[in-house]
C-alpha positions, 0 to 999 in steps of 0.5 A: 279639563275641568267640568264643574264642581271641581270635577276633571274629565279627560279632555281627549276622551271628551273631545273624541265623543264630541267629534263622534257626535259631529260626524253622525249628525251631518251624515243624516242631513246629507242623506236627507238632502240627497233624498230631496235632490232625488225628488227634485230630479224625479219632478224635473224628469216628470215635467220633461216627460210631460212636455215631451208628450204634449209636444208629441201630441201637438206635432201629431195634431199639426200633421193631421190638420189636412181636412175637417174630419181629420182635424176633428179626429186630431183635435180629439186625439190631441185632447186625449193625449194632453189629458193622458200626459197631464194625468201621467205627469200628475201621477209621476209628481205624486209618486215622486213626492210620496217617495221623497216624503217617505225617504225624508221621514226615514232619514229623519227617523234614522237621525233621531235614532242616532241622536238617541243612541248618542245621548244614551252613550253620553249619559252612560259615560257620564254616569260611569264618570260620576261613579268613578268621581264619587269613589275618588271623592270618597277616598279623598274624604277618608284620607282627610278624615284620617289625617284630621284624627289625633294620633293614637286613636 
């Protein structure tokens, strides 16, 4: 396969390298998507838990609406439950977002490192190919030069 400047590269080998790069990068993207999906699931679970806690508090409040003293006590407890549930939900959301951000950063770092490794490998391969092609070109030039010299010299 011509690369440029009259240089030829083994097509199968170059396509293999390209396939390896194509496989490595989507894996990191899938990992990042999985992290985001787990974060979304954690957020949804936190919201469901908060709703369940609020609903439980509301049922408790409704059950105690019998007399005034009980009502005041129930209202206070419902307020406390509601505040506790809201704070717990906020904390769960903060934790899930922090965990998702951490995993996403780790996946991004991993993808970056794999990309750098692939770039280093490709550069080393191209440098080796350049050395081989230079040696080959020098041999061709020497052959041309020897054929251009008059016989008997």
